[in-house]
C-alpha positions as CSV (number, residue, x, y, z in Angstrom):
1,M,6.7,21.0,-50.7
2,A,3.9,19.1,-49.1
3,G,0.4,20.4,-49.2
4,P,-2.0,20.7,-46.4
5,I,-3.0,17.5,-44.6
6,K,-6.4,16.4,-45.6
7,T,-8.5,14.7,-43.0
8,R,-10.7,11.9,-44.3
9,M,-14.3,11.9,-43.6
10,H,-15.6,9.0,-41.6
11,P,-18.0,7.2,-44.0
12,G,-17.3,3.9,-42.3
13,S,-14.9,3.3,-39.5
14,R,-12.2,0.7,-39.9
15,S,-11.0,1.1,-36.4
16,T,-12.0,-1.2,-33.6
17,A,-13.6,-0.3,-30.3
18,D,-10.6,-1.7,-28.4
19,G,-8.2,0.4,-30.5
20,L,-10.2,3.6,-30.1
21,A,-10.6,3.1,-26.4
22,A,-6.9,2.3,-26.0
23,L,-6.0,5.5,-27.9
24,L,-8.2,7.6,-25.6
25,Y,-6.6,6.0,-22.5
26,H,-3.1,6.7,-23.8
27,L,-4.2,10.4,-24.3
28,V,-5.7,10.4,-20.8
29,H,-2.4,9.1,-19.3
30,A,-0.1,11.4,-21.2
31,T,-2.3,14.5,-20.4
32,S,-2.7,13.6,-16.7
33,Q,1.1,13.3,-16.5
34,G,1.6,16.7,-18.1
35,Q,3.2,15.2,-21.2
36,L,0.6,16.6,-23.5
37,D,-0.9,20.1,-23.7
38,P,-4.7,19.8,-22.9
39,A,-5.5,21.9,-25.9
40,F,-3.6,19.6,-28.2
41,A,-5.2,16.5,-26.5
42,R,-8.7,18.1,-27.1
43,L,-7.9,18.6,-30.8
44,L,-6.9,14.9,-31.1
45,G,-10.0,14.0,-29.2
46,R,-12.2,15.7,-31.8
47,H,-10.7,13.5,-34.5
48,I,-11.1,10.4,-32.4
49,R,-14.7,11.2,-31.6
50,G,-15.4,11.4,-35.3
51,E,-14.0,7.9,-35.7
52,I,-16.0,6.7,-32.7
53,E,-19.3,8.1,-34.1
54,A,-18.5,6.3,-37.4
55,Y,-17.9,3.1,-35.5
56,K,-21.1,3.4,-33.6
57,A,-23.1,4.1,-36.8
58,A,-21.5,1.1,-38.5
59,S,-22.2,-1.3,-35.6
60,P,-25.2,-0.2,-33.6
61,Q,-25.9,-3.6,-32.1
62,R,-22.7,-3.9,-30.0
63,G,-23.8,-2.5,-26.6
64,I,-20.7,-3.6,-24.6
65,E,-18.3,-2.0,-27.0
66,R,-20.4,1.2,-27.1
67,D,-20.4,1.3,-23.3
68,M,-16.6,0.8,-23.3
69,L,-16.2,3.7,-25.7
70,D,-18.6,5.9,-23.7
71,E,-16.5,5.2,-20.6
72,A,-13.3,6.0,-22.4
73,V,-14.7,9.3,-23.7
74,S,-16.0,10.2,-20.2
75,R,-12.6,9.6,-18.7
76,F,-10.9,11.6,-21.5
77,D,-13.3,14.6,-20.9
78,H,-12.8,14.4,-17.1
79,T,-9.0,14.4,-17.5
80,L,-9.1,17.4,-19.9
81,V,-11.1,19.4,-17.4
82,Q,-8.8,18.5,-14.6
83,S,-5.7,19.4,-16.6
84,Q,-7.1,22.7,-17.7
85,S,-8.1,23.4,-14.1
86,H,-4.6,22.8,-12.9
87,Q,-3.2,25.1,-15.5
88,L,-5.6,27.9,-14.5
89,L,-4.8,27.4,-10.8
90,D,-1.1,27.5,-11.5
91,A,-1.6,30.7,-13.5
92,V,-3.5,32.3,-10.6
93,R,-0.8,31.3,-8.1
94,C,1.8,32.7,-10.4
95,I,-0.1,36.0,-10.7
96,G,-0.7,36.0,-7.0
97,S,2.9,35.5,-6.1
98,G,3.9,38.2,-8.5
99,E,1.5,40.7,-7.0
100,S,2.6,39.8,-3.4
101,A,6.2,40.3,-4.4
102,T,5.4,43.7,-6.0
103,A,3.4,44.7,-2.9
104,S,6.2,43.7,-0.5
105,R,8.7,45.8,-2.5
106,G,6.4,48.8,-2.4
107,T,6.1,48.7,1.4
108,S,9.9,48.5,2.1
């Protein structure tokens, strides 16, 4: 039986800025299309952010790559907020339609 998955600490990132940005953009796309649960995407994002911070610490002089990563993180955060907002609105609509159906049955 396999033991718990151990996450490695990020003493030095071996990932590239292009790879990390591409990964975030894939998560943005899948989340915005409703293919990933926003809570799961947020969890993955935490791990990716750790890798991004390690990358930035290892290569502080690369301004263009840092800007690219910052933009990818910003879009990722924006997409998560939008997805969670849509979920909340859907839940409110569902509750509202349930209450109106109950009210209409009560007045008949």
